[in-house]
N, C-alpha and C positions, 0 to 999 in steps of 0.2 A: 755318356760320351757324345751322343749326337747333339745334345743341348750345348755342350762346351764348344763343339765345332761351330755351331750356329752363332754362338756368342762371339767367338774369336773371329769368325768371318765377318760378322756385323761390325765389330771394332775395326778390323783392318779395312773392310769395305768403306766404312764411314770415313776413315782417314784418307783412303784413296779418292773418295768423292770430294773431300776437302781439298786435296792436292790438285784436283781437276777444276774445282770452282775458283780457287785463288788465282791461278793463271788467267782465268776469264776476267779477273779484275786487273791484274798487273800487266798482262800482255798488250791489250789495247792501249793502256796508259803509257807503257814504255815505248811501244811502237810509234806513238804520236810524239812523245817527248824526245826520244833518241833518234828515231829514223832507222832504216834498215842497215846502214853502214855501221853505226855505233853498236847496234845489237850484234852485228857480225863480229866486231872487234872483241867484245866480251865473250861471245860464244866460242870464238877461235882460241882465245887464251884459256878458257875453262876446259875446252876439249883436250888440250895438251896436258894440263894439270891432271885432268881425269885419268889420262893414260898412265901417268906416273902413279896415281893412286891405286890403279888396278894391280900394280906390282907390290903394293903394300898388303892388300887384302888377299891377293891371289884368288883362291876359290873358296874363301872362308864363308861367304854368305850361304853357300850350299853345304860345304864340308863341316863347318863349325856347327851349323844348325842340325845337321844329321847326327854328328858325333855327340853333341850335348843331349839330344833327344834320346839317344841310346843308353846314357848313364845317369839320367836325371833322378832315378829312384835312390841312388847311393850318394849321399852328400860328400863323403870322403873322396870317392872316385870322381865325382862331379868337380870338386875343388881342384884336384890335381889335373884333371883334363883341361879345365879352363885356363889355369896358370901356364901350363905347358904350351897350349895353343896361342895364348896371348903373348908369351915370351917370344915366340917365333914372329908374330905380327909386329911387335915392338922393334925387334932387331932389324927386320926388313924395312920398317918405317924409317929408322935412323939412316940406313944406307941410301934409301931412295930419296930422302930429303936432301942429303948431301949431294947426290947426283943432280937433283933438280936445281939446287943453288948454282951449280956449274952451268946448267942450261940458261938460267936467268942472267948470269954474268956475261956469257960469251956468245949465246945464240939468239935469245929471245928478241923479236922485233920490237915489242912494246915491253920494256923492262919493268916499268912500274906495275903494269897490269899483271905481268907474270909473277912479280913478288907478292902482290896481293893474294894471288892464288895459293901461295905458300900456306896461308891460314887454312885453306881447304885441306891441304895435304896433312896438316897436323890433326885436323878433325878425323881424317881417315885413320891415322895412327891410333886414335883413341876409340875408334868405332868397335863397340861390343854388342851391336844389335843381334848378331848371330847367336850369342849366348841366351838372350831373353827370348828370341824366337824359338830356340831349341826347348826352352822351358814352357813354351806356349803362353808367355806373359805378355799378351798383345795389348791388354788394357793399359799397362804401364807405358809401353813404347808409343802407343797411339795418343795417349793423353799428352805426353811430353812433346811429341812432334806437332800435335795440333796447336799447342800454345806457341811454340817457336815459329810455326808457319804464319800464324795470325800476326805475331809481332813483326815478322819480316815484311809482310805485306803493308802493315801500318807504317813501318819505317820508310819503305819505298815511297808511299804516297805522301809522307810528310817531308822527306828530305831530298828526293829526286825531282827537280823542278824544270831543268833544261838540259841541253846537250853537254854543258860543261860539268854536269854532275855524274858523268860516266863512272868515275873512280869511286864516288860515294856509293853508287849503285853496286859496284863490284864488292866493296867492303861489306855492305849489308848482306849480300848474297853468300859470302863466305863465312861471316861471323855467326849466322844462324846455325849451320851444321856444327860448328865448334861448341857453342853453348849446349846444343842438343846432346852431344856425346858426353860432355862433362857432367850433365845432369844425370845420365844413366849410372855413372859410377857411384853416385850417392847410395843407390839401392843395391849395389852388388853384394855387400856384406850380409844382407838378409838371406841370401841364398847359398853363399859359400864362405869358407874360411881360408886363411892363407895356408898354402901348402908348399913345402920345399920340393923343388924339381931338379932334375939332372939334365945334362946335355942329351942323354938318350931319350928322355921324356919329350924333349923338344924335337929331336931329329925324327922320331917315329911319325910325326904329323906331316913332314915335308913332302914325301912322295905322294901320298893320297891327296894332299891339298894341291900339289902341282898338277896332279891328274885332272882335278876339277877346275884348275885355273886355265888349262888349255882351251876349253870351250868358252870361258869368260873372255879371253883375249881374242878368240876367233869371232865371237859375237860383236866385240867392240870394233872389229874391222868393217862390219857393215852397219854400224850405228854411228859411233863417234868419228871413226876414220873418214866417213863420208864427208863430214864437215871440214876435216883437215885437208882432204884432197880437194874439196871444193874451194877452200881458201887459197890453196897453193896453185891450183890450175885455173881459177877464175878470179873472183874478187870478193871483198868483204860484204858487199851489198847482196850478192847471191847467197852467201852464207846466212845473212840476215833473213832472206826469204825462206830458205830451207828450215832454219831454226824456228821461225815463227809458225810455219805450217806444221812442223813436226811436233811442236808443243801441243797443238790442238789435236792432231791425229793419233797421238799415243793414248788418248782418253779411253777408247775401248779396251786396249790391251792392258792398261793399268788397272782397270776394273777387274779383269780376270787374274792379274798377278796377285790381287788381294786374296783370292781363293787359293792360289798356288802356295803363297807364303804361309797360310794357315794350315794347309793340308800336308805340307812337306814333313814337319816334325811329327804330326800325328801318324801319317802313313809309315814313316821310318820306325816309329815305336811299335806299330802293329806288325811290321815286317819282322822286327827283332823278336816278336812273340809268336811268329808263325801264323798270323791271321790273314791268310792269302785271300780267301773268299770274300771277306769283308772289304779288303783293299780294292778288289775288282768292282764291288758294288759302288763304293765311293767314287771310283774312277769313272764308271759309266754315268753316274749322276753329274759329276763335274764336267764331263765333256758336253753333255746336253745343255747344262747351264751356260758354259762358255760360248757355245754356238748361238744360243738364244740371245745372249747379251751382245756379243761381238757383231753379229750380222745386223741387228737392229741399229746399233750405234754407228757402225761403219757406213752402211748404206744410207742411214738417215742423215748423217753429217755430210756425206757426199752430195745428197739431194738438195741441201740448203746452202752449199758452199758459195754459189753465185751471189746470193744476197748477203750471206754471212760475212764474207771477206771485207767488202767496203764498209759494212756496219761495224765490224769488230776491230779491224786494223786501221781504218782511216785511209787517207790517200797514200799512194806510193807502194801499195802491196798487192796490186792486181795480179801479179804472177802466182800468188798463193791460190787463186781460183783454179789454176792448173795443177798445182802441187798437192792440194788437199785430197782430191779424188784418187790420186795415185797412191799417196802415202797411207791413206786411211784403209785401203783394201788390205794392206799387209797385216793389219790388226786382227783380221779373221784368222789368218794362218798362224800368227804369233800366239793367239789365244788357245787354239787347238794344240799346238806344239808345247805350250806352257804346261798344260795339264798332263800330257804324256811325260814330259821331262820331270816335273815336280812330284808326280804321283806314281810314276813307274820306274823310269830310268834311274833317277838318283836314289830313291829309297831301296831299290833292288840292286844298286851298284852296277848298273849296266852303263858304266861310264864310257865304254868304247863306242857304243852307238851314238851317244850324245856328242862325243868329241868329233867323230867322223861327220856327223850331220852339220855341225856348225862350221867346220873347216870347209866343207863343200860349199856352204852358203857364203863363206868369206871369199873363197876363190871366185865364185860367180860375181859377187858384189864388186870386188876390186877390178876384175876384167871389164865389167860393164861400166864402172865409173871412169876408168882410164879411156875407154872407147867413146863414151857419150858426153862426159863433162865438157871437153873442149868444144863440142858442137851445141849441146843443149843446156850446159851449165847446171843450175839447180834441178831442172827437170830430169837431166841425166842421172843425177845423184838419187833422185826419188825413184826412178825406174830400177836403179841398181839395188836399192833397199827392198823394193817389192819382190824382185826376182830372188834375192837372198832368202827372204822369209818363206817364199813358196818352196824353194829348194829344201830348206831345213825341215819344214813341216812334212813334206812329201817323203823325204828320206826316213825320218823318224817313224812315220806311220807305216811305211813299207817294211821296215826292219822289225817291228813289233807285231806284225800281222798274225804270226803263229801263236804268240803268247796272249794276245788280246782279241776280242771279238770285233775287229775293226769293221768288217762288213756290216754287222748289226748296228754299230755306233754311227756309221755313215748313213745308214738307212734311216735311223731315228733322227738324225740331224738334218737330212735333206729338206724336209718340209719347211724348216726355218729359213733356208735359202730362198725357197719359192715364195714364202710370205714376205721376205725382205725385198725381193724383186717386184712383187705386186705393190708393196708400200712405196718403193722408189719411183715406179712409174706414176702412181697416183700423186705423189708429192711433186714430181717434176711438172705435172699438168697444172699446178696452181700458179696463176699469173702474179705479177707484181701488183700488189694492192696498196695504194696510197704511199706506203713507206717500207723500207727494208725491215724494220722491227715488226710491223704488223704482218707482213708477208711471212717472215720467219716463224712468228707465233702460230699463224694459221697452218703453215706447212708441218710444224712439229705436232700440232693437235691432230691434223688429218693422218699423218704417218703413225702416230702413237695409237690412235683408235683402230686403224686397220691392222697393224701388226699385233697388238695385244688381243684384239678380238679373234683373229685367226689362230694365234698361239694358244689362247684360252680354250678354244674348241678342240684343238689338237691335244692339249694336256688332258682335258676332261675325258676324252674317249680313247686315248692311246697311252699317254705317258703317266697318268695318275697311278697306275699299278706299280710302276717303277719307283716312284717317290713315296 
C-alpha cells in the first residue's frame, strides 16, 4: 500500500512539477509579447468562464473522487455510480452552457474572447478526472496531461508572435483541456460497462454534491473573484500584474495539492474500512511534508523576487516585486489546510467544518478587496487573498484540535519555519553579482544548502522515527 501511494504521489508530483516548469517558459514569453493589459484581457474572460464551469462540476472533484473510491471493488456498482453521477454533470452542463451563451450575446465586454471560452466549458462538461482519481489511476491521467501540456506550450511558442495574436493564444489555451478530456473517455470502457440508471439514481447525488460545492464556490470568491473585482474596480493592467504574480506564487501550494489529490481516495477507502489509526499516521506525515515543502519554496521565492521579476517578466512588471512576497506567503497556509481538508474533513465527511471555514475566508476576502482595491489596486487584492487563506487555515485547525494532535503537529512543524527564516535572512544578504541570473543562481544555491542542511539534521535526530 505504501509503495502504491509513493508511486501515485510521484506521478502526480511529477505532473505538478511539469505544470510549474511550463509556466516558467510561457509566462515570461507571453508577458513580453502581450504586455500586462492583454494578459489581463484573457485572464478576465477566462475567470468569468471558469465561474460558469464551477456550476457544471459543482463539488465533483471531491465528491466524485470520494464516492468512486468507496465502490471501486464492485464493477457493477462502480458502473452504475459513474453513469448516475455523470448524467447529473451532463444535464447541468447543458443548462450552464445555454446560460453562458446568453451572457456572451448580451453582457460580455469582449464577445469574441467570451465565445472562445465556450470551448473551455465544453471540456468541463466532459471532465471525468474525478472517476480516475477515485480509482487511483494517476499514471493514466498524468501521462495524458503531460503530453497535452507540452503540446500547448509548443503551440504558444510557434503561433503566438505579437500582440495581435491574443485570440490565437486564447484558442490554444482552451483547446488543450478539450483534447485532454476527450482522450480520457477512450479508456473508460476498460473499467466500467454501460449501466441503465433512473432519475432516482441521479437525484441521490445532488444534495451531497451540492454540499461539497458550497466550499468550492466560496473558495472561488477569494481566488478567481479577486481578478473579477480587480478588473471591475481597477483596470486590465492591474489584473495582468495580479495574474502574472499569482501564476508564480501558487507553485508551493500546487506541489502540496499533488499529495492531497493522491491521498484523498486512499484515505476515503481506508475510512470506509475502519482504519482510523493508519489514517492519522498518514495525516501526521503529510502535514510535516507540506510544511517542509511550502515554507522552503514560499520564503525562498520571496527572497529572490527582487531579482527574479525583472529577469523573468521583463519591463513593465515591477509591481510584481510587491505582489509576490504577499501572495507567496498564503501558500504556507493553503498547504496546511489542504492536508486537513483532503485527509480528514472530506474523507470523514466533516463537510460542515469545511464549508464554514471557506465561507469565513470568502467574507474576509471580499470585504478586504472592496476596501483596499480602490486604494491599492492589485496589492489590495493580494492582501485580501492572504487574509482569506490565513482565516481558512486557522479555523479548520481550531475546529479539529480535539480529534487530531494539533499541538504535536505544530510543535513538529515549527523548526521548519525557523529554518526558513534563517534561510531567508541569509539569501537576502547576497548582493547583486554581475547579473540577475547569476545572483538568482547563487541565492538559490545558498538557500537550498542552508535549508536542506538544517532540515536534514532535524530529520536525522527527531523525525526519522516518525517516517
